[in-house]
N, C-alpha and C positions, 0 to 999 in steps of 0.2 A: 467896303473894300475897293469899289470901282473908283472912288475919288482919290485913291492912292496910286492911280495909274493915269497915263496920258498916251496919246498916240501921235506918231509922226507919219506923214504921208511919204511913202517910198517912191522910187523911180517908176514902179509899175502902177502907181495910183492907189495902192492899198495902204492899210494902217498897220505899222509896226507898233506893238504895244510895249510900253516901258513903265517901270516903277518910277515913282517920283525921285528916287535916288539916281536914276539914269540907266539902271540895268534893265535888260530885256526881260519881260514877263515870260515865264515858261509854263505856267498853269493858271487857269482862272476857274476856281472851284465851282462857282455858281453858273458857269456857262456850258451846261450840258447839251444844249441844242445849237450852239455856235461852233462852227468848224473852221479851223485855219485854212488858208488858201492851200490847195493841193494836199490836203490831209484827209484821211478816213477816220481819224480820231478827233473827238470834240476837244474844245479848249479845256475841259475838265481833266484831261490827261496831260501828263508831262510832255512838253515839246522842248527838247534840249537846245535846239537852235533858236528858240524864241517863238513868239506867236505873231503871225501876220494874218489879219482878217480884213474883210471889206470895211470901208468907211461906214456903210449903213449898219453893219453888225456892231462896230465900235459905238456908234451913236445909240443903237438899241440897248447896249449895255451901259449907257450913260458914261462912257469914257470920253473925255474931252480932248480936243486937239491941243498940241503944245502951244 
């Protein structure tokens, strides 16, 4: 599933996660230990505004840059 996503570096230097269709990812089921920036809930929970994580976390999940 990770190969169905990519990330773009935002103005803060973090990784905004997108589906290959261009929509922001709101949940990553297998990422129970990765937390979005400024969130107390892991990526395995729904994040309606989309998921932004560190670039290191994106790489650890094998999500490639755009």
